[in-house]
PDB file of N, CA, C and O in Angstrom:
ATOM      1  N   UNK A   1       0.850  -1.177   0.000  1.00  0.00           N
ATOM      2  CA  UNK A   1       0.000   0.000   0.000  1.00  0.00           C
ATOM      3  C   UNK A   1       0.894   1.238   0.000  1.00  0.00           C
ATOM      4  O   UNK A   1       1.895   1.296   0.713  1.00  0.00           O
ATOM      5  N   UNK A   2       0.520   2.214  -0.802  1.00  0.00           N
ATOM      6  CA  UNK A   2       1.305   3.440  -0.883  1.00  0.00           C
ATOM      7  C   UNK A   2       1.216   4.206   0.434  1.00  0.00           C
ATOM      8  O   UNK A   2       0.208   4.149   1.137  1.00  0.00           O
ATOM      9  N   UNK A   3       2.277   4.912   0.746  1.00  0.00           N
ATOM     10  CA  UNK A   3       2.287   5.680   1.994  1.00  0.00           C
ATOM     11  C   UNK A   3       1.263   6.818   1.944  1.00  0.00           C
ATOM     12  O   UNK A   3       0.704   7.199   2.973  1.00  0.00           O
ATOM     13  N   UNK A   4       1.016   7.363   0.737  1.00  0.00           N
ATOM     14  CA  UNK A   4       0.024   8.436   0.603  1.00  0.00           C
ATOM     15  C   UNK A   4      -1.381   7.901   0.901  1.00  0.00           C
ATOM     16  O   UNK A   4      -2.180   8.581   1.545  1.00  0.00           O
ATOM     17  N   UNK A   5      -1.677   6.701   0.441  1.00  0.00           N
ATOM     18  CA  UNK A   5      -2.974   6.082   0.700  1.00  0.00           C
ATOM     19  C   UNK A   5      -3.120   5.743   2.177  1.00  0.00           C
ATOM     20  O   UNK A   5      -4.184   5.931   2.767  1.00  0.00           O
ATOM     21  N   UNK A   6      -2.048   5.245   2.762  1.00  0.00           N
ATOM     22  CA  UNK A   6      -2.074   4.920   4.187  1.00  0.00           C
ATOM     23  C   UNK A   6      -2.270   6.181   5.022  1.00  0.00           C
ATOM     24  O   UNK A   6      -3.013   6.165   6.003  1.00  0.00           O
ATOM     25  N   UNK A   7      -1.611   7.270   4.641  1.00  0.00           N
ATOM     26  CA  UNK A   7      -1.753   8.536   5.357  1.00  0.00           C
ATOM     27  C   UNK A   7      -3.185   9.053   5.255  1.00  0.00           C
ATOM     28  O   UNK A   7      -3.738   9.544   6.239  1.00  0.00           O
ATOM     29  N   UNK A   8      -3.790   8.945   4.065  1.00  0.00           N
ATOM     30  CA  UNK A   8      -5.178   9.370   3.878  1.00  0.00           C
ATOM     31  C   UNK A   8      -6.124   8.551   4.751  1.00  0.00           C
ATOM     32  O   UNK A   8      -7.024   9.104   5.383  1.00  0.00           O
ATOM     33  N   UNK A   9      -5.922   7.236   4.788  1.00  0.00           N
ATOM     34  CA  UNK A   9      -6.771   6.376   5.613  1.00  0.00           C
ATOM     35  C   UNK A   9      -6.624   6.725   7.090  1.00  0.00           C
ATOM     36  O   UNK A   9      -7.604   6.716   7.835  1.00  0.00           O
ATOM     37  N   UNK A  10      -5.404   7.032   7.509  1.00  0.00           N
ATOM     38  CA  UNK A  10      -5.167   7.400   8.909  1.00  0.00           C
ATOM     39  C   UNK A  10      -5.851   8.725   9.239  1.00  0.00           C
ATOM     40  O   UNK A  10      -6.453   8.857  10.305  1.00  0.00           O
ATOM     41  N   UNK A  11      -5.768   9.702   8.345  1.00  0.00           N
ATOM     42  CA  UNK A  11      -6.443  10.980   8.572  1.00  0.00           C
ATOM     43  C   UNK A  11      -7.958  10.787   8.651  1.00  0.00           C
ATOM     44  O   UNK A  11      -8.623  11.408   9.480  1.00  0.00           O
ATOM     45  N   UNK A  12      -8.491   9.944   7.805  1.00  0.00           N
ATOM     46  CA  UNK A  12      -9.920   9.685   7.794  1.00  0.00           C
ATOM     47  C   UNK A  12     -10.373   9.041   9.102  1.00  0.00           C
ATOM     48  O   UNK A  12     -11.406   9.411   9.659  1.00  0.00           O
ATOM     49  N   UNK A  13      -9.594   8.078   9.585  1.00  0.00           N
ATOM     50  CA  UNK A  13      -9.946   7.416  10.846  1.00  0.00           C
ATOM     51  C   UNK A  13      -9.854   8.379  12.023  1.00  0.00           C
ATOM     52  O   UNK A  13     -10.704   8.345  12.913  1.00  0.00           O
ATOM     53  N   UNK A  14      -8.843   9.232  12.042  1.00  0.00           N
ATOM     54  CA  UNK A  14      -8.691  10.199  13.135  1.00  0.00           C
ATOM     55  C   UNK A  14      -9.841  11.203  13.114  1.00  0.00           C
ATOM     56  O   UNK A  14     -10.381  11.555  14.162  1.00  0.00           O
ATOM     57  N   UNK A  15     -10.214  11.663  11.922  1.00  0.00           N
ATOM     58  CA  UNK A  15     -11.328  12.611  11.812  1.00  0.00           C
ATOM     59  C   UNK A  15     -12.635  11.969  12.284  1.00  0.00           C
ATOM     60  O   UNK A  15     -13.406  12.592  13.015  1.00  0.00           O
ATOM     61  N   UNK A  16     -12.881  10.732  11.868  1.00  0.00           N
ATOM     62  CA  UNK A  16     -14.098  10.040  12.295  1.00  0.00           C
ATOM     63  C   UNK A  16     -14.105   9.819  13.811  1.00  0.00           C
ATOM     64  O   UNK A  16     -15.141   9.982  14.456  1.00  0.00           O
ATOM     65  N   UNK A  17     -12.959   9.452  14.377  1.00  0.00           N
ATOM     66  CA  UNK A  17     -12.880   9.237  15.828  1.00  0.00           C
ATOM     67  C   UNK A  17     -13.090  10.555  16.575  1.00  0.00           C
ATOM     68  O   UNK A  17     -13.742  10.578  17.619  1.00  0.00           O
ATOM     69  N   UNK A  18     -12.542  11.645  16.049  1.00  0.00           N
ATOM     70  CA  UNK A  18     -12.727  12.947  16.690  1.00  0.00           C
ATOM     71  C   UNK A  18     -14.183  13.385  16.706  1.00  0.00           C
ATOM     72  O   UNK A  18     -14.676  13.895  17.713  1.00  0.00           O
ATOM     73  N   UNK A  19     -14.862  13.185  15.596  1.00  0.00           N
ATOM     74  CA  UNK A  19     -16.285  13.526  15.538  1.00  0.00           C
ATOM     75  C   UNK A  19     -17.075  12.654  16.494  1.00  0.00           C
ATOM     76  O   UNK A  19     -17.981  13.137  17.172  1.00  0.00           O
ATOM     77  N   UNK A  20     -16.742  11.379  16.556  1.00  0.00           N
ATOM     78  CA  UNK A  20     -17.447  10.455  17.447  1.00  0.00           C
ATOM     79  C   UNK A  20     -17.259  10.842  18.917  1.00  0.00           C
ATOM     80  O   UNK A  20     -18.217  10.826  19.690  1.00  0.00           O
ATOM     81  N   UNK A  21     -16.044  11.186  19.297  1.00  0.00           N
ATOM     82  CA  UNK A  21     -15.772  11.591  20.685  1.00  0.00           C
ATOM     83  C   UNK A  21     -16.498  12.893  21.015  1.00  0.00           C
ATOM     84  O   UNK A  21     -17.045  13.046  22.107  1.00  0.00           O
ATOM     85  N   UNK A  22     -16.499  13.828  20.066  1.00  0.00           N
ATOM     86  CA  UNK A  22     -17.190  15.102  20.297  1.00  0.00           C
ATOM     87  C   UNK A  22     -18.679  14.888  20.510  1.00  0.00           C
ATOM     88  O   UNK A  22     -19.286  15.538  21.361  1.00  0.00           O
ATOM     89  N   UNK A  23     -19.268  13.983  19.744  1.00  0.00           N
ATOM     90  CA  UNK A  23     -20.698  13.706  19.895  1.00  0.00           C
ATOM     91  C   UNK A  23     -20.974  12.993  21.216  1.00  0.00           C
ATOM     92  O   UNK A  23     -21.915  13.338  21.932  1.00  0.00           O
ATOM     93  N   UNK A  24     -20.144  11.993  21.533  1.00  0.00           N
ATOM     94  CA  UNK A  24     -20.393  11.195  22.735  1.00  0.00           C
ATOM     95  C   UNK A  24     -20.242  12.005  24.020  1.00  0.00           C
ATOM     96  O   UNK A  24     -21.093  11.937  24.907  1.00  0.00           O
ATOM     97  N   UNK A  25     -19.153  12.774  24.119  1.00  0.00           N
ATOM     98  CA  UNK A  25     -18.886  13.474  25.369  1.00  0.00           C
ATOM     99  C   UNK A  25     -19.378  14.921  25.386  1.00  0.00           C
ATOM    100  O   UNK A  25     -19.631  15.470  26.458  1.00  0.00           O
ATOM    101  N   UNK A  26     -19.515  15.534  24.237  1.00  0.00           N
ATOM    102  CA  UNK A  26     -19.979  16.914  24.194  1.00  0.00           C
ATOM    103  C   UNK A  26     -21.478  17.042  24.056  1.00  0.00           C
ATOM    104  O   UNK A  26     -22.053  18.059  24.444  1.00  0.00           O
ATOM    105  N   UNK A  27     -22.116  16.030  23.508  1.00  0.00           N
ATOM    106  CA  UNK A  27     -23.555  16.070  23.286  1.00  0.00           C
ATOM    107  C   UNK A  27     -24.395  16.273  24.531  1.00  0.00           C
ATOM    108  O   UNK A  27     -25.317  17.088  24.506  1.00  0.00           O
ATOM    109  N   UNK A  28     -24.118  15.569  25.620  1.00  0.00           N
ATOM    110  CA  UNK A  28     -24.941  15.739  26.820  1.00  0.00           C
ATOM    111  C   UNK A  28     -24.874  17.143  27.427  1.00  0.00           C
ATOM    112  O   UNK A  28     -25.787  17.540  28.151  1.00  0.00           O
ATOM    113  N   UNK A  29     -23.828  17.885  27.149  1.00  0.00           N
ATOM    114  CA  UNK A  29     -23.706  19.241  27.700  1.00  0.00           C
ATOM    115  C   UNK A  29     -24.521  20.277  26.928  1.00  0.00           C
ATOM    116  O   UNK A  29     -24.701  21.402  27.394  1.00  0.00           O
ATOM    117  N   UNK A  30     -25.008  19.901  25.763  1.00  0.00           N
ATOM    118  CA  UNK A  30     -25.820  20.818  24.967  1.00  0.00           C
ATOM    119  C   UNK A  30     -27.269  20.756  25.441  1.00  0.00           C
ATOM    120  O   UNK A  30     -27.840  19.672  25.560  1.00  0.00           O
ATOM    121  N   UNK A  31     -27.849  21.892  25.705  1.00  0.00           N
ATOM    122  CA  UNK A  31     -29.245  21.954  26.126  1.00  0.00           C
ATOM    123  C   UNK A  31     -30.110  22.153  24.882  1.00  0.00           C
ATOM    124  O   UNK A  31     -30.535  23.266  24.571  1.00  0.00           O
ATOM    125  N   UNK A  32     -30.360  21.051  24.182  1.00  0.00           N
ATOM    126  CA  UNK A  32     -31.137  21.119  22.942  1.00  0.00           C
ATOM    127  C   UNK A  32     -32.534  20.553  23.165  1.00  0.00           C
ATOM    128  O   UNK A  32     -32.692  19.568  23.887  1.00  0.00           O
ATOM    129  N   UNK A  33     -33.541  21.157  22.558  1.00  0.00           N
ATOM    130  CA  UNK A  33     -34.892  20.601  22.670  1.00  0.00           C
ATOM    131  C   UNK A  33     -34.999  19.297  21.876  1.00  0.00           C
ATOM    132  O   UNK A  33     -34.318  19.104  20.869  1.00  0.00           O
ATOM    133  N   UNK A  34     -35.857  18.426  22.350  1.00  0.00           N
ATOM    134  CA  UNK A  34     -36.044  17.139  21.682  1.00  0.00           C
ATOM    135  C   UNK A  34     -37.115  17.263  20.603  1.00  0.00           C
ATOM    136  O   UNK A  34     -38.230  16.764  20.756  1.00  0.00           O
ATOM    137  N   UNK A  35     -36.758  17.938  19.510  1.00  0.00           N
ATOM    138  CA  UNK A  35     -37.685  18.092  18.395  1.00  0.00           C
ATOM    139  C   UNK A  35     -37.100  17.396  17.173  1.00  0.00           C
ATOM    140  O   UNK A  35     -35.899  17.131  17.114  1.00  0.00           O
ATOM    141  N   UNK A  36     -37.943  17.107  16.215  1.00  0.00           N
ATOM    142  CA  UNK A  36     -37.518  16.362  15.035  1.00  0.00           C
ATOM    143  C   UNK A  36     -36.398  17.064  14.249  1.00  0.00           C
ATOM    144  O   UNK A  36     -35.439  16.394  13.865  1.00  0.00           O
ATOM    145  N   UNK A  37     -36.472  18.371  13.994  1.00  0.00           N
ATOM    146  CA  UNK A  37     -35.369  19.003  13.252  1.00  0.00           C
ATOM    147  C   UNK A  37     -34.016  18.905  13.964  1.00  0.00           C
ATOM    148  O   UNK A  37     -32.987  18.721  13.315  1.00  0.00           O
ATOM    149  N   UNK A  38     -34.014  19.024  15.267  1.00  0.00           N
ATOM    150  CA  UNK A  38     -32.767  18.927  16.026  1.00  0.00           C
ATOM    151  C   UNK A  38     -32.231  17.504  15.953  1.00  0.00           C
ATOM    152  O   UNK A  38     -31.028  17.301  15.782  1.00  0.00           O
ATOM    153  N   UNK A  39     -33.104  16.529  16.080  1.00  0.00           N
ATOM    154  CA  UNK A  39     -32.688  15.126  16.017  1.00  0.00           C
ATOM    155  C   UNK A  39     -32.133  14.795  14.636  1.00  0.00           C
ATOM    156  O   UNK A  39     -31.094  14.144  14.528  1.00  0.00           O
ATOM    157  N   UNK A  40     -32.811  15.236  13.588  1.00  0.00           N
ATOM    158  CA  UNK A  40     -32.326  14.986  12.232  1.00  0.00           C
ATOM    159  C   UNK A  40     -30.979  15.667  11.980  1.00  0.00           C
ATOM    160  O   UNK A  40     -30.098  15.086  11.346  1.00  0.00           O
ATOM    161  N   UNK A  41     -30.822  16.870  12.465  1.00  0.00           N
ATOM    162  CA  UNK A  41     -29.545  17.573  12.305  1.00  0.00           C
ATOM    163  C   UNK A  41     -28.419  16.831  13.019  1.00  0.00           C
ATOM    164  O   UNK A  41     -27.308  16.742  12.497  1.00  0.00           O
ATOM    165  N   UNK A  42     -28.694  16.305  14.196  1.00  0.00           N
ATOM    166  CA  UNK A  42     -27.675  15.567  14.942  1.00  0.00           C
ATOM    167  C   UNK A  42     -27.313  14.258  14.252  1.00  0.00           C
ATOM    168  O   UNK A  42     -26.164  13.820  14.314  1.00  0.00           O
ATOM    169  N   UNK A  43     -28.277  13.636  13.602  1.00  0.00           N
ATOM    170  CA  UNK A  43     -28.015  12.374  12.915  1.00  0.00           C
ATOM    171  C   UNK A  43     -27.273  12.612  11.595  1.00  0.00           C
ATOM    172  O   UNK A  43     -26.350  11.872  11.255  1.00  0.00           O
ATOM    173  N   UNK A  44     -27.680  13.639  10.861  1.00  0.00           N
ATOM    174  CA  UNK A  44     -27.122  13.855   9.529  1.00  0.00           C
ATOM    175  C   UNK A  44     -25.822  14.663   9.509  1.00  0.00           C
ATOM    176  O   UNK A  44     -25.048  14.550   8.558  1.00  0.00           O
ATOM    177  N   UNK A  45     -25.574  15.458  10.520  1.00  0.00           N
ATOM    178  CA  UNK A  45     -24.399  16.332  10.474  1.00  0.00           C
ATOM    179  C   UNK A  45     -23.067  15.589  10.384  1.00  0.00           C
ATOM    180  O   UNK A  45     -22.207  16.038   9.626  1.00  0.00           O
ATOM    181  N   UNK A  46     -22.831  14.491  11.097  1.00  0.00           N
ATOM    182  CA  UNK A  46     -21.531  13.809  10.932  1.00  0.00           C
ATOM    183  C   UNK A  46     -21.321  13.308   9.505  1.00  0.00           C
ATOM    184  O   UNK A  46     -20.225  13.429   8.958  1.00  0.00           O
ATOM    185  N   UNK A  47     -22.357  12.753   8.910  1.00  0.00           N
ATOM    186  CA  UNK A  47     -22.224  12.258   7.539  1.00  0.00           C
ATOM    187  C   UNK A  47     -21.986  13.398   6.561  1.00  0.00           C
ATOM    188  O   UNK A  47     -21.195  13.259   5.628  1.00  0.00           O
ATOM    189  N   UNK A  48     -22.658  14.517   6.763  1.00  0.00           N
ATOM    190  CA  UNK A  48     -22.470  15.662   5.869  1.00  0.00           C
ATOM    191  C   UNK A  48     -21.082  16.282   6.029  1.00  0.00           C
ATOM    192  O   UNK A  48     -20.475  16.705   5.045  1.00  0.00           O
ATOM    193  N   UNK A  49     -20.584  16.336   7.251  1.00  0.00           N
ATOM    194  CA  UNK A  49     -19.246  16.866   7.486  1.00  0.00           C
ATOM    195  C   UNK A  49     -18.203  15.980   6.808  1.00  0.00           C
ATOM    196  O   UNK A  49     -17.304  16.483   6.134  1.00  0.00           O
ATOM    197  N   UNK A  50     -18.320  14.672   6.981  1.00  0.00           N
ATOM    198  CA  UNK A  50     -17.368  13.754   6.355  1.00  0.00           C
ATOM    199  C   UNK A  50     -17.476  13.810   4.834  1.00  0.00           C
ATOM    200  O   UNK A  50     -16.458  13.744   4.146  1.00  0.00           O
ATOM    201  N   UNK A  51     -18.686  13.931   4.297  1.00  0.00           N
ATOM    202  CA  UNK A  51     -18.859  14.052   2.848  1.00  0.00           C
ATOM    203  C   UNK A  51     -18.176  15.313   2.329  1.00  0.00           C
ATOM    204  O   UNK A  51     -17.544  15.290   1.273  1.00  0.00           O
ATOM    205  N   UNK A  52     -18.300  16.395   3.059  1.00  0.00           N
ATOM    206  CA  UNK A  52     -17.632  17.638   2.666  1.00  0.00           C
ATOM    207  C   UNK A  52     -16.122  17.517   2.690  1.00  0.00           C
ATOM    208  O   UNK A  52     -15.437  18.002   1.789  1.00  0.00           O
ATOM    209  N   UNK A  53     -15.604  16.870   3.718  1.00  0.00           N
ATOM    210  CA  UNK A  53     -14.156  16.678   3.815  1.00  0.00           C
ATOM    211  C   UNK A  53     -13.659  15.801   2.679  1.00  0.00           C
ATOM    212  O   UNK A  53     -12.650  16.123   2.051  1.00  0.00           O
ATOM    213  N   UNK A  54     -14.347  14.702   2.403  1.00  0.00           N
ATOM    214  CA  UNK A  54     -13.945  13.805   1.316  1.00  0.00           C
ATOM    215  C   UNK A  54     -14.044  14.496  -0.036  1.00  0.00           C
ATOM    216  O   UNK A  54     -13.179  14.301  -0.890  1.00  0.00           O
ATOM    217  N   UNK A  55     -15.076  15.297  -0.245  1.00  0.00           N
ATOM    218  CA  UNK A  55     -15.221  16.022  -1.501  1.00  0.00           C
ATOM    219  C   UNK A  55     -14.063  17.004  -1.684  1.00  0.00           C
ATOM    220  O   UNK A  55     -13.506  17.136  -2.773  1.00  0.00           O
ATOM    221  N   UNK A  56     -13.719  17.684  -0.594  1.00  0.00           N
ATOM    222  CA  UNK A  56     -12.613  18.643  -0.645  1.00  0.00           C
ATOM    223  C   UNK A  56     -11.299  17.929  -0.962  1.00  0.00           C
ATOM    224  O   UNK A  56     -10.517  18.416  -1.778  1.00  0.00           O
ATOM    225  N   UNK A  57     -11.048  16.791  -0.333  1.00  0.00           N
ATOM    226  CA  UNK A  57      -9.826  16.040  -0.590  1.00  0.00           C
ATOM    227  C   UNK A  57      -9.806  15.507  -2.018  1.00  0.00           C
ATOM    228  O   UNK A  57      -8.745  15.456  -2.641  1.00  0.00           O
ATOM    229  N   UNK A  58     -10.969  15.106  -2.549  1.00  0.00           N
ATOM    230  CA  UNK A  58     -11.027  14.619  -3.915  1.00  0.00           C
ATOM    231  C   UNK A  58     -10.697  15.738  -4.905  1.00  0.00           C
ATOM    232  O   UNK A  58     -10.021  15.507  -5.908  1.00  0.00           O
ATOM    233  N   UNK A  59     -11.170  16.935  -4.622  1.00  0.00           N
ATOM    234  CA  UNK A  59     -10.887  18.057  -5.507  1.00  0.00           C
ATOM    235  C   UNK A  59      -9.401  18.394  -5.525  1.00  0.00           C
ATOM    236  O   UNK A  59      -8.896  18.871  -6.541  1.00  0.00           O
ATOM    237  N   UNK A  60      -8.702  18.160  -4.444  1.00  0.00           N
ATOM    238  CA  UNK A  60      -7.272  18.446  -4.356  1.00  0.00           C
ATOM    239  C   UNK A  60      -6.410  17.292  -4.843  1.00  0.00           C
ATOM    240  O   UNK A  60      -5.207  17.464  -5.035  1.00  0.00           O
ATOM    241  N   UNK A  61      -7.002  16.113  -5.047  1.00  0.00           N
ATOM    242  CA  UNK A  61      -6.259  14.914  -5.415  1.00  0.00           C
ATOM    243  C   UNK A  61      -5.704  15.023  -6.832  1.00  0.00           C
ATOM    244  O   UNK A  61      -6.326  15.633  -7.702  1.00  0.00           O
ATOM    245  N   UNK A  62      -4.549  14.440  -7.058  1.00  0.00           N
ATOM    246  CA  UNK A  62      -3.958  14.438  -8.399  1.00  0.00           C
ATOM    247  C   UNK A  62      -4.665  13.458  -9.316  1.00  0.00           C
ATOM    248  O   UNK A  62      -4.484  13.526 -10.531  1.00  0.00           O
ATOM    249  N   UNK A  63      -5.460  12.552  -8.777  1.00  0.00           N
ATOM    250  CA  UNK A  63      -6.191  11.595  -9.598  1.00  0.00           C
ATOM    251  C   UNK A  63      -7.622  12.031  -9.870  1.00  0.00           C
ATOM    252  O   UNK A  63      -8.402  11.263 -10.434  1.00  0.00           O
ATOM    253  N   UNK A  64      -7.977  13.234  -9.483  1.00  0.00           N
ATOM    254  CA  UNK A  64      -9.320  13.747  -9.691  1.00  0.00           C
ATOM    255  C   UNK A  64      -9.623  13.859 -11.180  1.00  0.00           C
ATOM    256  O   UNK A  64      -8.781  14.354 -11.929  1.00  0.00           O
ATOM    257  N   UNK A  65     -10.808  13.414 -11.642  1.00  0.00           N
ATOM    258  CA  UNK A  65     -11.149  13.510 -13.061  1.00  0.00           C
ATOM    259  C   UNK A  65     -11.119  14.941 -13.586  1.00  0.00           C
ATOM    260  O   UNK A  65     -10.799  15.149 -14.756  1.00  0.00           O
ATOM    261  N   UNK A  66     -11.440  15.930 -12.762  1.00  0.00           N
ATOM    262  CA  UNK A  66     -11.425  17.312 -13.235  1.00  0.00           C
ATOM    263  C   UNK A  66     -10.003  17.774 -13.511  1.00  0.00           C
ATOM    264  O   UNK A  66      -9.777  18.521 -14.463  1.00  0.00           O
ATOM    265  N   UNK A  67      -9.047  17.352 -12.708  1.00  0.00           N
ATOM    266  CA  UNK A  67      -7.655  17.713 -12.959  1.00  0.00           C
ATOM    267  C   UNK A  67      -7.129  16.976 -14.182  1.00  0.00           C
ATOM    268  O   UNK A  67      -6.312  17.522 -14.923  1.00  0.00           O
ATOM    269  N   UNK A  68      -7.583  15.746 -14.407  1.00  0.00           N
ATOM    270  CA  UNK A  68      -7.131  14.991 -15.566  1.00  0.00           C
ATOM    271  C   UNK A  68      -7.597  15.656 -16.854  1.00  0.00           C
ATOM    272  O   UNK A  68      -6.885  15.630 -17.858  1.00  0.00           O
ATOM    273  N   UNK A  69      -8.775  16.245 -16.832  1.00  0.00           N
ATOM    274  CA  UNK A  69      -9.278  16.927 -18.014  1.00  0.00           C
ATOM    275  C   UNK A  69      -8.481  18.192 -18.293  1.00  0.00           C
ATOM    276  O   UNK A  69      -8.378  18.610 -19.446  1.00  0.00           O
ATOM    277  N   UNK A  70      -7.923  18.802 -17.270  1.00  0.00           N
ATOM    278  CA  UNK A  70      -7.132  20.016 -17.436  1.00  0.00           C
ATOM    279  C   UNK A  70      -5.691  19.717 -17.838  1.00  0.00           C
ATOM    280  O   UNK A  70      -4.904  20.638 -18.057  1.00  0.00           O
ATOM    281  N   UNK A  71      -5.342  18.441 -17.934  1.00  0.00           N
ATOM    282  CA  UNK A  71      -3.973  18.083 -18.294  1.00  0.00           C
ATOM    283  C   UNK A  71      -3.080  17.911 -17.099  1.00  0.00           C
ATOM    284  O   UNK A  71      -1.858  17.893 -17.246  1.00  0.00           O
ATOM    285  N   UNK A  72      -3.651  17.782 -15.907  1.00  0.00           N
ATOM    286  CA  UNK A  72      -2.873  17.572 -14.696  1.00  0.00           C
ATOM    287  C   UNK A  72      -3.175  16.177 -14.166  1.00  0.00           C
ATOM    288  O   UNK A  72      -4.203  15.592 -14.506  1.00  0.00           O
ATOM    289  N   UNK A  73      -2.316  15.662 -13.364  1.00  0.00           N
ATOM    290  CA  UNK A  73      -2.558  14.380 -12.722  1.00  0.00           C
ATOM    291  C   UNK A  73      -2.107  13.216 -13.588  1.00  0.00           C
ATOM    292  O   UNK A  73      -1.797  13.390 -14.766  1.00  0.00           O
ATOM    293  N   UNK A  74      -2.074  12.031 -12.997  1.00  0.00           N
ATOM    294  CA  UNK A  74      -1.548  10.866 -13.686  1.00  0.00           C
ATOM    295  C   UNK A  74      -2.508  10.325 -14.736  1.00  0.00           C
ATOM    296  O   UNK A  74      -2.067   9.678 -15.686  1.00  0.00           O
ATOM    297  N   UNK A  75      -3.802  10.568 -14.594  1.00  0.00           N
ATOM    298  CA  UNK A  75      -4.738  10.080 -15.603  1.00  0.00           C
ATOM    299  C   UNK A  75      -4.543  10.811 -16.922  1.00  0.00           C
ATOM    300  O   UNK A  75      -4.678  10.211 -17.988  1.00  0.00           O
ATOM    301  N   UNK A  76      -4.229  12.081 -16.861  1.00  0.00           N
ATOM    302  CA  UNK A  76      -4.037  12.862 -18.081  1.00  0.00           C
ATOM    303  C   UNK A  76      -2.781  12.397 -18.815  1.00  0.00           C
ATOM    304  O   UNK A  76      -2.786  12.314 -20.043  1.00  0.00           O
ATOM    305  N   UNK A  77      -1.725  12.098 -18.099  1.00  0.00           N
ATOM    306  CA  UNK A  77      -0.507  11.663 -18.765  1.00  0.00           C
ATOM    307  C   UNK A  77      -0.684  10.287 -19.364  1.00  0.00           C
ATOM    308  O   UNK A  77      -0.117  10.007 -20.420  1.00  0.00           O
ATOM    309  N   UNK A  78      -1.449   9.419 -18.730  1.00  0.00           N
ATOM    310  CA  UNK A  78      -1.700   8.095 -19.282  1.00  0.00           C
ATOM    311  C   UNK A  78      -2.525   8.197 -20.558  1.00  0.00           C
ATOM    312  O   UNK A  78      -2.277   7.462 -21.514  1.00  0.00           O
ATOM    313  N   UNK A  79      -3.501   9.094 -20.585  1.00  0.00           N
ATOM    314  CA  UNK A  79      -4.334   9.252 -21.768  1.00  0.00           C
ATOM    315  C   UNK A  79      -3.586   9.955 -22.892  1.00  0.00           C
ATOM    316  O   UNK A  79      -3.869   9.698 -24.062  1.00  0.00           O
ATOM    317  N   UNK A  80      -2.641  10.832 -22.575  1.00  0.00           N
ATOM    318  CA  UNK A  80      -1.915  11.537 -23.621  1.00  0.00           C
ATOM    319  C   UNK A  80      -0.932  10.623 -24.329  1.00  0.00           C
ATOM    320  O   UNK A  80      -0.596  10.859 -25.490  1.00  0.00           O
ATOM    321  N   UNK A  81      -0.459   9.574 -23.641  1.00  0.00           N
ATOM    322  CA  UNK A  81       0.446   8.627 -24.270  1.00  0.00           C
ATOM    323  C   UNK A  81      -0.283   7.752 -25.272  1.00  0.00           C
ATOM    324  O   UNK A  81       0.286   7.378 -26.298  1.00  0.00           O
ATOM    325  N   UNK A  82      -1.539   7.419 -24.989  1.00  0.00           N
ATOM    326  CA  UNK A  82      -2.333   6.581 -25.868  1.00  0.00           C
ATOM    327  C   UNK A  82      -3.691   7.250 -26.064  1.00  0.00           C
ATOM    328  O   UNK A  82      -4.628   6.951 -25.323  1.00  0.00           O
ATOM    329  N   UNK A  83      -3.823   8.151 -27.045  1.00  0.00           N
ATOM    330  CA  UNK A  83      -5.063   8.910 -27.178  1.00  0.00           C
ATOM    331  C   UNK A  83      -6.284   8.065 -27.497  1.00  0.00           C
ATOM    332  O   UNK A  83      -7.414   8.500 -27.274  1.00  0.00           O
ATOM    333  N   UNK A  84      -6.071   6.865 -28.015  1.00  0.00           N
ATOM    334  CA  UNK A  84      -7.212   6.000 -28.333  1.00  0.00           C
ATOM    335  C   UNK A  84      -7.699   5.228 -27.108  1.00  0.00           C
ATOM    336  O   UNK A  84      -8.662   4.468 -27.206  1.00  0.00           O
ATOM    337  N   UNK A  85      -7.065   5.408 -25.986  1.00  0.00           N
ATOM    338  CA  UNK A  85      -7.458   4.691 -24.769  1.00  0.00           C
ATOM    339  C   UNK A  85      -6.900   3.289 -24.797  1.00  0.00           C
ATOM    340  O   UNK A  85      -5.746   3.087 -25.174  1.00  0.00           O
ATOM    341  N   UNK A  86      -7.695   2.324 -24.409  1.00  0.00           N
ATOM    342  CA  UNK A  86      -7.233   0.947 -24.351  1.00  0.00           C
ATOM    343  C   UNK A  86      -7.688   0.139 -25.561  1.00  0.00           C
ATOM    344  O   UNK A  86      -7.710  -1.091 -25.499  1.00  0.00           O
ATOM    345  N   UNK A  87      -8.046   0.784 -26.640  1.00  0.00           N
ATOM    346  CA  UNK A  87      -8.493   0.062 -27.834  1.00  0.00           C
ATOM    347  C   UNK A  87      -7.307  -0.544 -28.542  1.00  0.00           C
ATOM    348  O   UNK A  87      -6.227   0.043 -28.607  1.00  0.00           O
ATOM    349  N   UNK A  88      -7.534  -1.753 -29.080  1.00  0.00           N
ATOM    350  CA  UNK A  88      -6.491  -2.421 -29.851  1.00  0.00           C
ATOM    351  C   UNK A  88      -6.554  -1.961 -31.303  1.00  0.00           C
ATOM    352  O   UNK A  88      -7.630  -1.614 -31.790  1.00  0.00           O
ATOM    353  N   UNK A  89      -5.446  -1.952 -31.987  1.00  0.00           N
ATOM    354  CA  UNK A  89      -5.500  -1.573 -33.404  1.00  0.00           C
ATOM    355  C   UNK A  89      -6.319  -2.586 -34.198  1.00  0.00           C
ATOM    356  O   UNK A  89      -6.283  -3.787 -33.933  1.00  0.00           O
ATOM    357  N   UNK A  90      -7.045  -2.077 -35.160  1.00  0.00           N
ATOM    358  CA  UNK A  90      -7.886  -2.971 -35.964  1.00  0.00           C
ATOM    359  C   UNK A  90      -7.032  -3.756 -36.939  1.00  0.00           C
ATOM    360  O   UNK A  90      -6.007  -3.267 -37.415  1.00  0.00           O
ATOM    361  N   UNK A  91      -7.460  -4.985 -37.238  1.00  0.00           N
ATOM    362  CA  UNK A  91      -6.719  -5.863 -38.156  1.00  0.00           C
ATOM    363  C   UNK A  91      -7.041  -5.595 -39.593  1.00  0.00           C
ATOM    364  O   UNK A  91      -6.498  -6.252 -40.481  1.00  0.00           O
TER     365      UNK A  91
END
């Protein structure tokens, strides 16, 4: 496994653990009413935060499809070497 991939996985696990600890130990100190919008926000916010972080990291990644279209990243260099993609020459 590449060290960059391992580092990303470690950051993801630390971020998830931090959010979990904040919810577990910080949640009881919040004086929130027990209404449906508050409950839904508490349930959905960790997933939305992680989705935002992952989206941001994907946009910065060198393998992002948007960067490959701009001529950056490893996907663009692979496609520029073989413009026909993975097609075999016709007989």
